[in-house]
C-alpha positions as a Markdown table, in Angstrom:
| # | Residue | x | y | z |
|---|---|---|---|---|
| 1 | Met | 101.9 | 122.6 | 59.1 |
| 2 | Thr | 100.9 | 124.1 | 55.6 |
| 3 | Glu | 99.2 | 122.7 | 52.6 |
| 4 | Asp | 102.6 | 122.5 | 51.1 |
| 5 | Thr | 104.0 | 120.4 | 53.9 |
| 6 | Ala | 100.8 | 118.0 | 54.5 |
| 7 | Gly | 101.5 | 114.4 | 54.5 |
| 8 | Ala | 105.2 | 115.0 | 55.9 |
| 9 | Arg | 106.0 | 113.3 | 58.9 |
| 10 | Pro | 106.8 | 116.2 | 61.7 |
| 11 | Leu | 109.9 | 116.2 | 63.8 |
| 12 | Leu | 108.9 | 114.4 | 67.1 |
| 13 | Ala | 110.2 | 114.5 | 70.7 |
| 14 | Gly | 112.6 | 112.0 | 71.3 |
| 15 | Glu | 113.7 | 111.7 | 67.7 |
| 16 | Gln | 117.2 | 112.6 | 66.5 |
| 17 | Val | 117.7 | 115.4 | 64.1 |
| 18 | Arg | 120.7 | 116.6 | 62.0 |
| 19 | Leu | 121.6 | 120.2 | 62.3 |
| 20 | Glu | 123.9 | 121.5 | 59.5 |
| 21 | Asp | 125.4 | 125.1 | 59.4 |
| 22 | His | 126.4 | 127.0 | 56.5 |
| 23 | Lys | 130.0 | 125.7 | 56.6 |
| 24 | Gly | 128.8 | 121.9 | 56.4 |
| 25 | Arg | 129.5 | 121.3 | 60.1 |
| 26 | Lys | 126.9 | 118.6 | 61.5 |
| 27 | His | 125.5 | 117.8 | 64.7 |
| 28 | Leu | 123.3 | 114.8 | 65.7 |
| 29 | Val | 120.8 | 116.1 | 68.3 |
| 30 | Thr | 118.1 | 114.1 | 70.2 |
| 31 | Leu | 114.9 | 116.3 | 70.5 |
| 32 | Glu | 114.2 | 116.9 | 74.1 |
| 33 | Pro | 111.6 | 119.2 | 75.2 |
| 34 | Gly | 112.6 | 122.1 | 77.3 |
| 35 | Lys | 116.2 | 121.7 | 76.2 |
| 36 | Thr | 118.8 | 123.8 | 74.4 |
| 37 | Phe | 121.5 | 122.5 | 72.3 |
| 38 | His | 124.7 | 124.6 | 72.6 |
| 39 | Thr | 127.1 | 125.4 | 69.8 |
| 40 | His | 130.1 | 127.6 | 69.7 |
| 41 | Arg | 127.9 | 130.1 | 67.6 |
| 42 | Gly | 124.9 | 130.0 | 70.6 |
| 43 | Gly | 122.1 | 127.7 | 71.6 |
| 44 | Ile | 119.4 | 126.2 | 69.7 |
| 45 | Val | 115.9 | 125.8 | 71.2 |
| 46 | Leu | 114.7 | 122.6 | 70.5 |
| 47 | Asp | 111.1 | 123.1 | 71.3 |
| 48 | Asp | 111.5 | 125.2 | 67.8 |
| 49 | Leu | 111.9 | 121.9 | 66.1 |
| 50 | Ile | 109.6 | 119.8 | 67.5 |
| 51 | Gly | 106.4 | 119.7 | 65.4 |
| 52 | Gln | 108.4 | 121.1 | 62.5 |
| 53 | Pro | 108.6 | 119.2 | 59.1 |
| 54 | Glu | 112.0 | 118.4 | 57.8 |
| 55 | Gly | 114.0 | 120.7 | 55.9 |
| 56 | Val | 113.4 | 123.8 | 58.1 |
| 57 | Val | 116.0 | 126.2 | 59.4 |
| 58 | Val | 116.4 | 127.4 | 62.9 |
| 59 | Lys | 118.5 | 130.1 | 63.9 |
| 60 | Ser | 121.0 | 129.8 | 67.1 |
| 61 | Thr | 121.0 | 132.7 | 69.8 |
| 62 | Gly | 124.0 | 133.9 | 67.8 |
| 63 | Gly | 121.9 | 134.4 | 64.6 |
| 64 | Val | 123.6 | 131.4 | 63.0 |
| 65 | Pro | 121.1 | 129.5 | 60.6 |
| 66 | Tyr | 121.1 | 125.6 | 60.9 |
| 67 | Leu | 119.5 | 123.3 | 58.6 |
| 68 | Ala | 117.3 | 120.6 | 60.3 |
| 69 | Leu | 116.8 | 117.1 | 58.8 |
| 70 | Arg | 116.2 | 113.5 | 60.1 |
| 71 | Pro | 119.7 | 111.9 | 59.7 |
| 72 | Leu | 120.5 | 109.4 | 57.2 |
| 73 | Leu | 122.0 | 106.0 | 58.1 |
| 74 | Ser | 125.2 | 107.2 | 56.8 |
| 75 | Asp | 124.9 | 110.5 | 59.0 |
| 76 | Tyr | 124.1 | 108.3 | 62.0 |
| 77 | Val | 126.9 | 105.6 | 61.6 |
| 78 | Leu | 129.5 | 108.1 | 61.3 |
| 79 | Ala | 128.2 | 109.6 | 64.7 |
| 80 | Met | 127.5 | 106.9 | 66.6 |
| 81 | Pro | 129.4 | 105.6 | 69.6 |
| 82 | Arg | 132.1 | 103.2 | 68.5 |
| 83 | Gly | 133.5 | 100.0 | 70.3 |
| 84 | Ala | 135.0 | 98.2 | 67.1 |
| 85 | Ala | 135.4 | 100.3 | 64.1 |
| 86 | Val | 132.3 | 101.0 | 62.2 |
| 87 | Val | 131.7 | 99.5 | 58.5 |
| 88 | Tyr | 131.9 | 102.6 | 56.5 |
| 89 | Pro | 128.9 | 103.6 | 54.4 |
| 90 | Lys | 130.7 | 102.9 | 51.1 |
| 91 | Asp | 131.5 | 99.5 | 52.2 |
| 92 | Thr | 128.2 | 98.6 | 53.4 |
| 93 | Ala | 126.6 | 99.6 | 50.3 |
| 94 | Gln | 129.0 | 97.3 | 48.3 |
| 95 | Ile | 128.0 | 94.4 | 51.0 |
| 96 | Leu | 124.6 | 94.6 | 50.5 |
| 97 | Val | 124.7 | 94.5 | 46.6 |
| 98 | Ala | 127.4 | 92.1 | 46.5 |
| 99 | Ala | 126.0 | 89.7 | 49.0 |
| 100 | Asp | 122.5 | 90.3 | 47.2 |
| 101 | Val | 120.7 | 90.8 | 50.7 |
| 102 | Phe | 117.0 | 90.7 | 49.9 |
| 103 | Pro | 113.9 | 91.3 | 51.5 |
| 104 | Gly | 112.8 | 88.0 | 53.7 |
| 105 | Ala | 116.4 | 86.8 | 53.8 |
| 106 | His | 117.9 | 85.2 | 56.7 |
| 107 | Val | 121.4 | 86.8 | 57.3 |
| 108 | Val | 124.1 | 85.6 | 59.7 |
| 109 | Glu | 126.6 | 88.3 | 60.6 |
| 110 | Ala | 129.7 | 88.0 | 62.6 |
| 111 | Gly | 131.0 | 90.3 | 64.4 |
| 112 | Ala | 128.3 | 92.7 | 65.1 |
| 113 | Gly | 130.9 | 95.6 | 65.9 |
| 114 | Ser | 129.4 | 98.7 | 66.6 |
| 115 | Gly | 126.2 | 97.8 | 64.8 |
| 116 | Ser | 126.6 | 99.8 | 61.8 |
| 117 | Leu | 126.3 | 97.1 | 59.5 |
| 118 | Thr | 123.7 | 95.3 | 61.2 |
| 119 | Cys | 121.4 | 98.5 | 60.8 |
| 120 | Ala | 121.7 | 98.2 | 56.9 |
| 121 | Leu | 121.0 | 94.5 | 57.1 |
| 122 | Leu | 117.9 | 94.8 | 59.2 |
| 123 | Arg | 116.5 | 97.4 | 56.8 |
| 124 | Ala | 117.6 | 95.2 | 53.7 |
| 125 | Val | 115.8 | 91.9 | 55.2 |
| 126 | Gly | 112.7 | 93.9 | 56.2 |
| 127 | Pro | 110.0 | 92.9 | 58.7 |
| 128 | Glu | 109.7 | 89.1 | 56.9 |
| 129 | Gly | 113.5 | 88.6 | 57.2 |
| 130 | Arg | 115.9 | 88.0 | 60.1 |
| 131 | Val | 119.4 | 88.9 | 60.9 |
| 132 | Ser | 121.3 | 87.0 | 63.5 |
| 133 | Ser | 124.4 | 88.5 | 64.7 |
| 134 | Tyr | 127.4 | 87.1 | 66.6 |
| 135 | Glu | 129.7 | 89.2 | 68.6 |
| 136 | Arg | 132.8 | 87.6 | 70.9 |
| 137 | Arg | 133.0 | 90.6 | 73.1 |
| 138 | Asp | 130.6 | 91.6 | 75.6 |
| 139 | Asp | 131.4 | 95.2 | 75.5 |
| 140 | Phe | 131.1 | 95.3 | 71.7 |
| 141 | Ala | 127.8 | 93.5 | 71.8 |
| 142 | Ala | 126.3 | 95.9 | 74.4 |
| 143 | Ile | 127.5 | 98.9 | 72.4 |
| 144 | Ala | 126.0 | 97.3 | 69.1 |
| 145 | Arg | 122.7 | 96.7 | 70.9 |
| 146 | Arg | 122.3 | 100.4 | 72.1 |
| 147 | Asn | 123.3 | 101.6 | 68.6 |
| 148 | Val | 120.9 | 99.7 | 66.9 |
| 149 | Glu | 118.0 | 100.2 | 69.1 |
| 150 | Arg | 118.7 | 103.8 | 69.3 |
| 151 | Phe | 118.6 | 104.1 | 65.5 |
| 152 | Phe | 115.1 | 102.0 | 65.1 |
| 153 | Gly | 113.7 | 103.5 | 68.1 |
| 154 | Gly | 113.6 | 100.2 | 70.2 |
| 155 | Pro | 114.1 | 96.6 | 70.3 |
| 156 | Gln | 113.9 | 94.8 | 66.6 |
| 157 | Pro | 111.9 | 91.7 | 66.5 |
| 158 | Thr | 113.7 | 90.5 | 63.4 |
| 159 | Trp | 117.1 | 90.6 | 65.1 |
| 160 | Asp | 119.0 | 88.2 | 67.5 |
| 161 | Leu | 122.3 | 89.1 | 69.1 |
| 162 | Thr | 124.4 | 86.5 | 70.6 |
| 163 | Val | 127.4 | 86.8 | 72.7 |
| 164 | Gly | 129.9 | 84.1 | 71.2 |
| 165 | Asp | 131.7 | 82.5 | 68.6 |
| 166 | Val | 129.7 | 82.2 | 65.3 |
| 167 | Val | 131.3 | 78.8 | 64.5 |
| 168 | Ser | 129.2 | 77.6 | 67.4 |
| 169 | Ala | 125.9 | 78.7 | 65.8 |
| 170 | Pro | 123.4 | 76.0 | 64.5 |
| 171 | Thr | 123.8 | 74.8 | 60.9 |
| 172 | Arg | 120.2 | 74.4 | 60.5 |
| 173 | Pro | 118.1 | 75.5 | 59.3 |
| 174 | Arg | 120.2 | 76.9 | 56.6 |
| 175 | Val | 120.9 | 80.5 | 56.0 |
| 176 | Asp | 120.8 | 82.7 | 52.8 |
| 177 | Arg | 123.8 | 85.0 | 53.3 |
| 178 | Ile | 126.8 | 85.1 | 55.7 |
| 179 | Val | 128.8 | 88.3 | 56.4 |
| 180 | Leu | 131.8 | 87.9 | 58.3 |
| 181 | Asp | 133.8 | 91.1 | 59.6 |
| 182 | Met | 136.2 | 89.6 | 61.8 |
| 183 | Leu | 140.1 | 89.0 | 62.3 |
| 184 | Ala | 140.3 | 85.5 | 60.8 |
| 185 | Pro | 137.1 | 84.7 | 58.6 |
| 186 | Trp | 139.0 | 81.8 | 57.1 |
| 187 | Glu | 138.5 | 79.9 | 60.3 |
| 188 | Cys | 134.6 | 80.0 | 59.6 |
| 189 | Val | 135.0 | 78.6 | 56.2 |
| 190 | Asp | 134.0 | 75.0 | 56.8 |
| 191 | Trp | 130.9 | 76.0 | 59.1 |
| 192 | Ala | 129.8 | 78.6 | 56.4 |
| 193 | Ala | 129.7 | 75.7 | 53.9 |
| 194 | Gln | 127.4 | 73.8 | 56.4 |
| 195 | Ala | 125.2 | 76.6 | 57.2 |
| 196 | Leu | 124.5 | 78.4 | 53.7 |
| 197 | Val | 121.9 | 77.1 | 51.5 |
| 198 | Pro | 123.1 | 76.1 | 47.9 |
| 199 | Gly | 123.7 | 79.2 | 46.0 |
| 200 | Gly | 123.9 | 81.3 | 49.3 |
| 201 | Val | 126.5 | 83.9 | 49.5 |
| 202 | Leu | 129.4 | 84.3 | 51.8 |
| 203 | Cys | 130.8 | 87.9 | 51.9 |
| 204 | Cys | 134.0 | 88.5 | 54.1 |
| 205 | Tyr | 135.1 | 92.0 | 55.1 |
| 206 | Val | 138.9 | 92.3 | 55.8 |
| 207 | Ala | 141.1 | 95.0 | 56.2 |
| 208 | Thr | 144.9 | 93.9 | 55.0 |
| 209 | Thr | 146.1 | 91.9 | 52.1 |
| 210 | Thr | 147.3 | 88.9 | 54.1 |
| 211 | Gln | 143.9 | 88.7 | 55.6 |
| 212 | Leu | 142.5 | 88.9 | 51.9 |
| 213 | Ala | 144.9 | 86.4 | 50.6 |
| 214 | Arg | 144.2 | 83.7 | 53.3 |
| 215 | Thr | 140.4 | 84.2 | 53.0 |
| 216 | Val | 140.4 | 83.7 | 49.3 |
| 217 | Glu | 142.7 | 80.6 | 49.3 |
| 218 | Thr | 140.7 | 79.0 | 52.0 |
| 219 | Ala | 137.5 | 79.3 | 50.3 |
| 220 | Arg | 139.1 | 78.3 | 47.0 |
| 221 | Ala | 141.1 | 75.2 | 48.5 |
| 222 | His | 137.5 | 74.3 | 50.2 |
| 223 | Gly | 136.3 | 73.2 | 47.0 |
| 224 | Gly | 132.4 | 73.7 | 47.9 |
| 225 | Phe | 132.4 | 77.4 | 46.8 |
| 226 | Thr | 132.6 | 79.4 | 43.5 |
| 227 | Glu | 135.9 | 81.0 | 42.6 |
| 228 | Pro | 136.0 | 84.0 | 45.1 |
| 229 | Gln | 135.8 | 87.4 | 44.1 |
| 230 | Ala | 138.2 | 90.2 | 45.8 |
| 231 | Ser | 137.6 | 93.9 | 45.4 |
| 232 | Glu | 137.7 | 97.2 | 47.3 |
| 233 | Thr | 135.8 | 100.6 | 47.1 |
| 234 | Met | 137.2 | 104.0 | 47.0 |
| 235 | Val | 134.9 | 107.1 | 47.0 |
| 236 | Arg | 136.1 | 110.4 | 45.8 |
| 237 | Thr | 134.0 | 113.6 | 46.0 |
| 238 | Trp | 134.1 | 116.4 | 43.5 |
| 239 | His | 134.1 | 120.2 | 43.9 |
| 240 | Val | 131.6 | 121.8 | 41.7 |
| 241 | Glu | 131.4 | 125.4 | 41.6 |
| 242 | Gly | 130.8 | 127.3 | 38.4 |
| 243 | Leu | 133.7 | 126.7 | 36.0 |
| 244 | Ala | 135.7 | 125.2 | 38.9 |
| 245 | Val | 135.1 | 121.5 | 38.7 |
| 246 | Arg | 137.6 | 119.4 | 40.1 |
| 247 | Pro | 138.3 | 116.5 | 42.6 |
| 248 | Asp | 138.3 | 117.2 | 46.4 |
| 249 | His | 141.8 | 117.3 | 47.8 |
| 250 | Arg | 140.4 | 114.6 | 50.5 |
| 251 | Met | 138.8 | 111.3 | 49.7 |
| 252 | Ile | 137.9 | 108.1 | 51.6 |
| 253 | Gly | 140.6 | 105.6 | 50.3 |
| 254 | His | 141.1 | 102.1 | 51.7 |
| 255 | Thr | 138.9 | 100.9 | 54.4 |
| 256 | Gly | 138.8 | 97.3 | 53.6 |
| 257 | Phe | 138.6 | 94.3 | 51.0 |
| 258 | Leu | 135.4 | 92.3 | 50.4 |
| 259 | Val | 135.7 | 88.8 | 49.2 |
| 260 | Thr | 132.3 | 87.0 | 48.0 |
| 261 | Thr | 131.8 | 83.5 | 47.0 |
| 262 | Arg | 128.7 | 81.3 | 46.6 |
| 263 | Arg | 128.0 | 78.0 | 48.0 |
| 264 | Leu | 127.9 | 75.0 | 45.6 |
| 265 | Ala | 125.3 | 72.0 | 45.8 |
| 266 | Pro | 126.5 | 69.6 | 48.4 |
| 267 | Gly | 128.9 | 66.9 | 47.0 |
| 268 | Val | 129.7 | 69.4 | 44.0 |
| 269 | Ser | 133.3 | 70.4 | 43.6 |
| 270 | Ala | 134.5 | 73.8 | 42.1 |
| 271 | Pro | 135.2 | 73.9 | 38.6 |
| 272 | Gly | 138.8 | 74.2 | 38.0 |
| 273 | Arg | 140.3 | 77.5 | 37.1 |
| 274 | Arg | 140.9 | 78.0 | 33.4 |
| 275 | Arg | 143.9 | 80.4 | 33.7 |
| 276 | Arg | 147.0 | 79.3 | 35.0 |
| 277 | Pro | 148.5 | 80.8 | 38.1 |
| 278 | Ala | 151.3 | 83.2 | 37.8 |
| 279 | Pro | 154.9 | 81.9 | 37.9 |
| 280 | Gly | 155.9 | 81.5 | 41.4 |
| 281 | Ala | 152.2 | 81.9 | 42.9 |
| 282 | Tyr | 152.3 | 78.6 | 44.6 |
| 283 | Gly | 156.1 | 78.2 | 45.0 |
| 284 | Glu | 158.2 | 76.9 | 47.7 |
| 285 | Asn | 157.9 | 80.2 | 49.7 |
| 286 | Tyr | 154.2 | 79.8 | 49.6 |
| 287 | Asp | 152.7 | 78.2 | 52.9 |
| 288 | Gly | 149.1 | 78.8 | 52.7 |
| 289 | Pro | 146.0 | 76.7 | 51.6 |
| 290 | Arg | 146.5 | 75.6 | 48.0 |
| 291 | Pro | 143.5 | 74.8 | 45.3 |
| 292 | Ala | 142.9 | 71.1 | 44.8 |
| 293 | Gly | 145.6 | 69.5 | 42.5 |
| 294 | Gln | 147.9 | 72.6 | 42.9 |
| 295 | Gln | 151.7 | 71.4 | 43.4 |
| 296 | Val | 154.6 | 73.5 | 44.5 |
| 297 | Asp | 155.6 | 75.3 | 41.3 |
């Protein structure tokens, strides 16, 4: 360590490091003393990285330079072992903001999936908060636990993981936020209304338009929530090189929809919508939940 790197946390044995070559190819590697990480362009002696600051460059035995940095959560999520599909970083960011997850909050999450969203929630609630995760499948819960503990370096005292259905979770004491990443979140709306504090946020992450519609209409028909807001996020990177400035040819398009709504005070009904539904929206061919007082068109 030099004067310029004083105060920097050195890379330690047992930590993960992200190695990136000149073509942008990335590898997530655990620093094990005495080991060599082999690439198609030669091996990298991991002892050469242990004790070094982040941002150093190490060469493989084939002479290819690799930049070494600790992985960001987004790097880890995309490389972690998967059971269920992971929540992409772009959607995780939107969930944290849309659900307004704050330090000290108690958040209930279902299902845990592969643990990607869990990692972000645990960071957001901080050491004074709590995340209670529910996962129906034993195998997915085991993968989620391994991924979360690997990312944080061990068990987290602010995290509970339960194998089971979230609707069996206690509704007292009430929680601040509920995030549902599951096949049929509309089945949990009544339970969420009992479990959330007044003003608390329910955020549902669904993949298809049919799930989106059923979730929105169920929350709307319940009457104990604010008007649901539906959205999706698309991220497009750009190529910037001199005068060549253009969108990249590939982008992360649709991955899922978010539905967010807030719990009203007990006994208070949601105000009626001021706009008239589109003609035929609740016509004779519609067989889903209906807002209070809405008759067949």
